[in-house]
C-alpha positions in Angstrom: -4.0 -1.3 2.2 -6.2 -2.2 -0.7 -5.2 -1.9 -4.3 -7.9 0.7 -5.0 -6.4 3.0 -2.3 -3.0 2.6 -3.8 -4.3 3.6 -7.2 -5.8 6.7 -5.8 -2.5 7.6 -4.1 -0.8 7.5 -7.5 -2.8 10.4 -8.8 -0.1 12.8 -7.4 3.1 12.9 -9.4 6.5 12.4 -7.6 7.5 16.0 -8.3 4.4 17.5 -6.7 4.8 15.2 -3.6 8.4 16.2 -3.1 7.6 20.0 -3.4 4.7 19.6 -0.9 7.1 17.8 1.5 9.7 20.5 1.2 12.3 18.2 -0.2 12.8 20.3 -3.3 11.3 23.7 -4.4 9.6 24.6 -7.6 12.7 25.9 -9.4 14.6 22.6 -8.6 11.7 20.6 -10.0 11.6 22.8 -13.2 15.4 22.3 -13.7 15.1 18.5 -13.1 12.2 18.2 -15.5 13.9 20.1 -18.2 17.1 17.9 -17.7 14.9 14.8 -17.9 13.3 16.1 -21.1 16.6 16.9 -22.7 18.7 13.9 -21.7 16.1 11.3 -20.7 16.1 9.2 -17.5 13.9 9.0 -14.5 12.9 12.0 -12.4 14.1 10.4 -9.2 17.6 9.6 -10.5 17.8 13.1 -12.1 17.0 14.7 -8.8 19.7 12.6 -7.0 22.3 13.2 -9.6 21.8 16.9 -9.5 22.1 17.0 -5.7 18.5 18.2 -5.1 17.4 15.1 -3.2 18.8 11.9 -1.7 17.6 8.4 -2.4 16.8 7.8 1.2 14.7 11.0 1.2 12.7 9.8 -1.8 12.2 6.4 -0.3 11.1 7.8 3.0 8.5 10.2 1.5 7.0 7.5 -0.7 6.8 4.9 2.0 6.0 6.9 5.2 3.9 9.8 3.9 2.2 8.1 0.9 1.9 4.6 2.4 3.7 2.6 -0.2 5.4 -0.4 1.3 9.2 -0.3 1.0 11.0 -3.4 -0.1 14.4 -4.6 1.0 15.7 -7.1 -1.6 18.1 -8.6 0.8 15.1 -10.1 2.8 12.9 -11.1 -0.1 12.6 -14.6 -1.6 11.5 -14.3 -5.2 10.5 -17.4 -7.2 11.5 -17.9 -10.9 7.8 -17.9 -11.8 7.4 -14.4 -10.4 10.5 -13.1 -12.3 9.1 -14.7 -15.5 5.8 -12.8 -15.0 7.5 -9.6 -16.1 9.6 -9.6 -19.3 13.2 -8.2 -18.8 12.6 -5.6 -21.4 9.8 -4.0 -19.4 11.8 -4.3 -16.1 14.7 -2.5 -17.7 12.7 0.0 -19.7 10.8 1.2 -16.6 13.2 0.2 -13.8 10.7 -1.9 -12.0 10.9 -5.4 -10.5 8.2 -8.1 -9.6 8.6 -9.5 -6.0 5.4 -11.6 -5.6 2.2 -12.8 -7.3 -0.9 -13.1 -5.1 -4.7 -13.3 -5.3 -6.5 -10.0 -4.5 -10.2 -9.1 -5.2 -10.5 -12.2 -7.3 -7.6 -11.3 -9.6 -4.0 -12.2 -10.0 -2.0 -9.3 -8.6 1.6 -8.5 -9.2 3.5 -6.8 -6.4 5.8 -4.5 -8.4 8.7 -2.6 -6.8 9.2 0.9 -8.4 11.4 3.8 -7.7 8.4 6.0 -8.6 5.1 4.3 -7.6 3.2 7.5 -8.4 3.6 6.8 -12.1 0.3 5.6 -13.2 1.3 5.5 -16.8 3.9 2.8 -16.1 1.5 0.9 -13.9 -1.1 0.9 -16.6 1.5 -0.2 -19.2 2.6 -3.1 -17.0 -0.9 -4.2 -16.4 -1.7 -4.1 -20.1 1.4 -6.0 -21.0 1.3 -8.7 -18.3 -2.4 -9.1 -17.7 -1.9 -8.7 -13.9 -3.3 -6.0 -11.8 -0.4 -4.1 -10.1 0.2 -3.5 -6.5 3.0 -0.9 -6.3 5.7 -1.0 -3.7 8.9 1.2 -3.6 12.6 0.9 -3.3 15.5 3.0 -4.5 16.3 3.1 -8.2 19.7 1.6 -7.8 18.5 -1.2 -5.7 16.1 -2.1 -8.4 18.9 -2.0 -11.0 20.9 -4.4 -8.8 17.9 -6.7 -8.6 17.4 -6.8 -12.3 21.1 -7.6 -12.8 20.9 -10.3 -10.2 17.7 -12.1 -11.1 17.6 -11.6 -14.9 21.2 -11.6 -15.8 22.8 -13.7 -13.1 25.0 -11.0 -11.7 26.6 -12.5 -8.6 26.3 -9.5 -6.5 23.3 -9.9 -4.3 20.8 -7.1 -4.4 19.8 -5.0 -1.4 23.0 -4.5 0.5 21.6 -1.8 2.8 20.8 -2.8 6.4 17.1 -2.8 7.2 15.9 -0.8 10.1 12.5 -2.0 11.0 9.9 -4.4 9.7 6.9 -2.8 8.0 4.9 -5.8 6.7 5.4 -9.5 6.4 3.4 -11.5 4.0 3.6 -15.1 2.9 2.0 -16.4 -0.4 2.0 -19.9 -2.0 4.7 -18.8 -4.5 6.8 -16.3 -2.4 7.7 -15.5 1.0 7.9 -11.7 1.1 9.2 -9.4 3.8 8.6 -5.7 3.1 10.3 -3.3 5.3 11.0 0.4 5.9 14.6 1.5 5.2 15.9 4.8 6.3 19.7 4.3 5.7 19.8 3.1 2.1 22.5 4.9 0.1 23.3 3.9 -3.4 25.0 5.4 -6.5 22.9 5.7 -9.6 24.7 5.2 -12.9 23.8 7.6 -15.7 25.1 8.7 -19.1 25.7 12.1 -17.5 27.9 10.7 -14.7 31.0 12.3 -16.3 29.4 15.8 -15.7 29.4 17.3 -12.2 26.1 18.1 -10.7 27.0 21.9 -10.7 27.8 21.8 -14.4 24.5 20.1 -15.2 22.7 22.7 -13.0 24.4 25.6 -14.7 23.4 24.3 -18.1 19.9 23.7 -17.1 19.5 27.1 -15.5 20.6 28.7 -18.8 18.1 26.7 -20.8 15.3 27.5 -18.5 16.1 31.2 -18.6 16.4 31.2 -22.4 13.1 29.5 -22.7 11.5 32.0 -20.2 10.7 29.4 -17.5 12.7 31.2 -14.8 14.2 34.7 -14.4 17.2 36.1 -12.5 14.7 37.5 -10.1 13.4 34.0 -9.4 17.0 32.8 -8.8 17.8 35.7 -6.5 14.6 35.1 -4.5 15.4 31.4 -4.0 19.0 32.2 -2.9 17.6 34.7 -0.3 15.2 32.0 1.0 18.1 29.5 1.3 20.2 32.0 3.2 17.3 32.8 5.6 16.8 29.2 6.3 
């Protein structure tokens, strides 16, 4: 798939995609966005921490329905030159990781693994900072964290411990041999400053905040609960 097609795909935000796919509802998205605004963090990890979605669901939606190639770090050979192409401060700030450099459309292109490849602001910032055009791929947020620890900080634990299920795309470049695959059974824990709080406690707090600010009402909550019971 051409880079231009990927850029067009990123016009929809992750929250919109998940609501349309039925993974979360509008109320859950509102709660997660308010939590993200209050405490920071990525939307994907917020949704997982609050119990609204699983990492494998997010990966499946982004790779299968939106066409982003899913990367299994356990099968990827990444050269030091590729790692150096992205400063560690950017990798950690945006939780992204470079897996290959290639020629595309007469330009140097950085294949960048992201937990949210729909985030065009991050893609634009990486392109500006590195001088590469970005080809977005996807993996789970925790797998990317492990890759950053392994390749940038020398953590001995190898990234990508989940078993791959099927080959999606195989590509060899001069600098990297890259195997990109679909994964359906990845299950990682995401670390967060709010790990000490239970998901139910966070949800209760966020519902109170949203009601106080007028974003939702008791009627909205009752309606959603009735829908859930019927389903």
